[in-house]
Structure formats: C-alpha cells, structure tokens
C-alpha positions as CSV (number, residue, x, y, z in Angstrom):
1,M,11.8,6.3,-8.5
2,S,10.9,9.3,-6.4
3,G,10.2,9.0,-2.7
4,I,7.5,10.7,-0.9
5,V,8.5,10.0,2.8
6,E,9.1,13.1,4.9
7,F,10.1,12.2,8.4
8,A,12.4,14.0,10.6
9,G,14.5,11.1,11.8
10,T,18.2,10.5,11.1
11,E,19.1,9.7,7.5
12,E,21.6,6.8,8.3
13,A,21.5,3.6,6.1
14,P,19.4,0.7,7.5
15,T,22.0,-1.8,7.9
16,G,22.8,-4.3,10.4
17,Q,21.4,-3.6,13.9
18,N,19.8,-0.3,12.5
19,R,17.6,-2.3,10.1
20,T,16.6,-4.8,12.8
21,V,15.4,-1.8,14.9
22,R,13.7,-0.1,12.0
23,S,11.9,-3.4,11.1
24,A,10.7,-4.0,14.6
25,L,9.3,-0.4,14.9
26,L,7.5,-0.8,11.4
27,D,6.0,-4.2,12.3
28,A,4.6,-2.9,15.6
29,A,3.5,0.3,14.2
30,L,1.5,-1.6,11.6
31,E,-0.3,-3.7,14.1
32,V,-1.0,-0.9,16.4
33,F,-2.4,1.3,13.4
34,I,-4.6,-1.6,12.2
35,E,-6.0,-2.3,15.6
36,R,-6.6,1.2,16.8
37,G,-6.4,3.4,13.7
38,Y,-3.8,6.1,13.2
39,A,-5.5,8.9,15.2
40,D,-5.7,6.5,18.3
41,A,-2.4,4.8,18.0
42,G,0.0,5.5,20.8
43,L,3.8,5.9,20.4
44,A,4.4,4.2,23.9
45,E,2.5,1.2,22.9
46,I,4.1,1.0,19.4
47,A,7.6,1.1,21.2
48,A,6.5,-1.3,23.9
49,R,5.4,-3.9,21.2
50,S,8.6,-3.4,19.2
51,G,10.5,-4.0,22.3
52,M,12.3,-0.8,21.7
53,P,12.5,2.4,23.7
54,V,10.5,5.4,22.7
55,G,13.7,7.3,22.0
56,S,14.7,4.9,19.1
57,L,11.3,5.5,17.5
58,F,12.1,9.2,17.3
59,Q,15.7,8.7,16.3
60,H,14.6,6.7,13.2
61,Y,11.3,8.1,12.3
62,G,10.6,11.3,14.0
63,G,7.2,10.3,15.4
64,K,3.8,8.7,14.3
65,R,3.6,10.4,11.0
66,G,7.2,9.2,10.1
67,L,6.2,5.5,10.8
68,Y,3.2,5.7,8.7
69,L,4.9,7.3,5.7
70,A,7.7,4.8,6.1
71,L,4.9,2.0,5.9
72,W,3.5,3.6,2.8
73,E,6.9,4.0,1.1
74,E,7.9,0.4,1.8
75,F,4.6,-0.8,0.4
76,R,4.7,1.5,-2.8
77,E,8.2,0.4,-3.6
78,A,7.6,-3.1,-3.2
79,Q,4.6,-2.9,-5.5
80,E,6.8,-1.0,-8.1
81,R,9.6,-3.3,-7.8
82,R,7.2,-6.4,-8.3
83,T,5.4,-4.7,-11.3
84,A,8.9,-3.8,-12.9
85,A,10.1,-7.3,-12.5
86,T,7.0,-8.6,-14.0
87,L,7.3,-6.3,-17.2
88,T,11.0,-7.1,-17.6
89,A,10.1,-10.8,-17.6
90,E,7.2,-10.5,-20.1
91,R,9.4,-8.4,-22.5
92,G,11.9,-11.0,-22.0
93,R,9.4,-13.7,-23.3
94,G,8.8,-11.4,-26.5
95,V,5.6,-9.7,-25.4
96,D,5.4,-6.4,-26.7
97,D,1.7,-5.8,-27.1
98,P,1.0,-2.7,-24.8
99,I,-2.5,-4.1,-23.5
100,A,-1.0,-7.4,-22.7
101,L,2.1,-5.8,-20.8
102,F,-0.5,-3.5,-18.9
103,V,-2.7,-6.4,-17.9
104,A,0.4,-8.3,-16.7
105,G,1.5,-5.4,-14.8
106,A,-1.9,-4.9,-13.2
107,R,-2.1,-8.5,-12.2
108,A,1.3,-8.4,-10.5
109,Y,0.1,-5.1,-8.7
110,L,-3.1,-6.9,-7.4
111,E,-1.3,-10.0,-6.3
112,G,1.1,-7.7,-4.6
113,A,-1.9,-6.0,-2.8
114,W,-3.1,-9.4,-1.6
115,D,0.0,-10.3,-0.3
116,N,0.5,-7.0,1.5
117,R,-3.2,-6.8,2.6
118,R,-2.6,-6.1,6.1
119,F,-1.3,-2.6,5.0
120,G,-4.0,-2.5,2.3
121,R,-6.7,-2.6,5.0
122,L,-5.0,0.3,6.8
123,L,-5.2,2.3,3.8
124,V,-9.0,1.6,3.3
125,E,-9.8,3.4,6.5
126,D,-8.5,6.7,5.3
127,D,-7.2,7.4,8.8
128,G,-3.6,8.7,8.0
129,P,-1.4,11.8,9.0
130,T,-2.4,15.1,7.9
131,G,-1.1,15.8,4.4
132,F,-1.1,12.1,3.4
133,D,-3.9,12.4,1.1
134,A,-1.9,15.1,-1.0
135,L,1.1,12.7,-1.1
136,R,-1.1,9.9,-2.3
137,R,-2.6,11.9,-5.0
138,Q,0.9,12.9,-6.1
139,W,1.8,9.1,-6.5
140,D,-1.6,8.4,-8.1
141,R,-0.9,11.0,-10.7
142,A,2.6,9.4,-11.5
143,W,0.8,6.0,-11.6
144,V,-1.5,7.2,-14.3
145,R,1.4,8.7,-16.4
146,R,3.3,5.6,-16.1
147,N,0.2,3.5,-17.2
148,A,-0.3,6.0,-20.1
149,R,3.2,5.4,-21.4
150,L,2.8,1.5,-21.0
151,L,-0.4,1.7,-23.0
152,E,1.3,4.0,-25.5
153,V,-1.5,6.6,-24.9
154,D,-1.3,10.1,-26.2
155,E,-1.6,12.2,-23.0
156,K,-2.2,15.2,-24.9
157,R,-5.6,13.9,-25.9
158,R,-8.0,14.4,-23.2
159,A,-10.0,11.1,-24.2
160,G,-6.8,9.0,-23.8
161,R,-6.0,10.4,-20.5
162,V,-9.5,9.9,-19.3
163,R,-9.2,6.3,-20.5
164,V,-6.0,5.6,-18.6
165,R,-7.1,7.4,-15.4
166,V,-10.5,5.0,-15.4
167,L,-8.2,1.9,-15.9
168,T,-6.1,3.1,-13.1
169,T,-8.8,3.6,-10.7
170,V,-10.2,0.2,-11.5
171,I,-7.0,-1.3,-10.3
172,G,-6.8,0.8,-7.1
173,G,-10.3,0.0,-6.2
174,A,-9.8,-3.6,-6.8
175,A,-6.7,-3.5,-4.6
176,R,-8.7,-2.1,-1.7
177,E,-11.2,-4.8,-2.0
178,L,-8.5,-7.6,-1.9
179,G,-7.9,-6.5,1.7
180,D,-11.3,-7.9,2.7
181,C,-11.1,-11.1,1.0
182,G,-11.6,-14.3,3.2
183,D,-9.0,-16.5,1.2
184,E,-6.6,-16.7,-1.6
185,T,-9.1,-18.5,-3.9
186,E,-11.5,-15.4,-3.4
187,A,-8.8,-12.9,-4.0
188,Q,-7.6,-14.8,-7.3
189,E,-11.1,-14.8,-8.6
190,I,-11.1,-10.9,-8.0
191,V,-7.7,-10.6,-9.8
192,D,-8.9,-12.7,-12.8
193,E,-12.2,-10.9,-12.9
194,V,-10.6,-7.4,-12.9
195,C,-7.9,-8.4,-15.5
196,G,-10.6,-9.4,-17.8
197,I,-12.4,-6.0,-17.3
198,L,-9.0,-4.3,-18.0
199,I,-8.7,-6.1,-21.1
200,H,-11.9,-5.0,-22.3
201,L,-11.6,-1.5,-21.2
202,S,-8.0,-1.1,-22.5
203,A,-8.9,-1.5,-26.2
204,P,-8.9,1.8,-27.9
205,P,-12.2,2.9,-29.4
206,G,-12.9,2.6,-33.1
C-alpha cells in the first residue's frame, strides 16, 4: 500500500504518548477544518482545542498541510483495510464471482464512508491544501486499477477501462452523498441502491 502523505514532521513511530498527542491533534484539526474550512483554519485554534502546544503540532505534522494529509491518509487506509477484510471474508465463504466480489467491496467502502462521514463532509468542500487534488487523482487512478483487476477487466481495451472508471466514479459520488445523510436508515438505502446500480452496470456487454 503506497502512502501519499508528505508532511515535514519527524518520522517517529506513533506509540505511547506520541500516539496520544497525534490523535489529539488530528481530532482537533478535523473539528476546526469542518467548522471553518481548510483555508480559514488556524493552527493556534487547532493546538488549543487539542490541548497541545503549537510546537507539538509542527513537530509531528509540520503545519496545517501535514495535518490535512494525515487525516486523508488515515481515512484512505481505513477504507482500504475495511474493503480488503471484506474481500478476504467473501473469498473465505467460497465467493469467486468477480462482480459479486466487486459489489461486496463497494458496499464495505460505502459503509466505511458513512462511518467516517465527518471527514467525508470535509472532502466534499474541495477546500484542501495546494497540491491535494493531484494526490487524490493519483489515488483515484490506483483505485480504478484495483477495481479493474477485481472485475478481471482487460485494461488494454478502452471500453473495459471506461466501464471500470464509470463504476468507480459511481462509488466515489455515492460516498460523498453519504456525508449529507440524516440518519443510518437513509444511508443504508443509498448503499443498497448504489449496489443495485453497480450490479447492473458491472455486467459485461453482449
């Protein structure tokens, strides 16, 4: 799993007190980013809410950009772990149909997006650090390639590539919509609806 976080803080293992400090800083940063947006978020306010000195923020994350990218990396890796665990479980039950596996993975991803909807709301605003869009596109391309392998689509064929890109875009769009859901019942309705759409769209032509 390749990381995309590029912050200038120290690279020490997040264990013990170090992990507690980082968690407090990330929780506070997420709150402030959601309330004020990335551009208007202040480091002093983030530090104050975390109960940590501003120096700790710079030591661990190098600044506001590092905090945002660390939140993204945390979200991204949690989603990948969740999806991988679901696919492993499905294969363990004997499921080997590519479409069934793809839809199971999509459901896991969408349910994870609902569980992590606070960060999802932040992503919808498109108010991130300079260069984040390029990093996100890099991850999106890797996501499309993984889905192509899962669906056993020949990536050399343009039609196959387009089909997988469309499917991946559907999942990403639905994940953003989940951030605005009023409750879990509504969120589950969206997940079920999208999975039905994916089943229909995943079938190869002909």
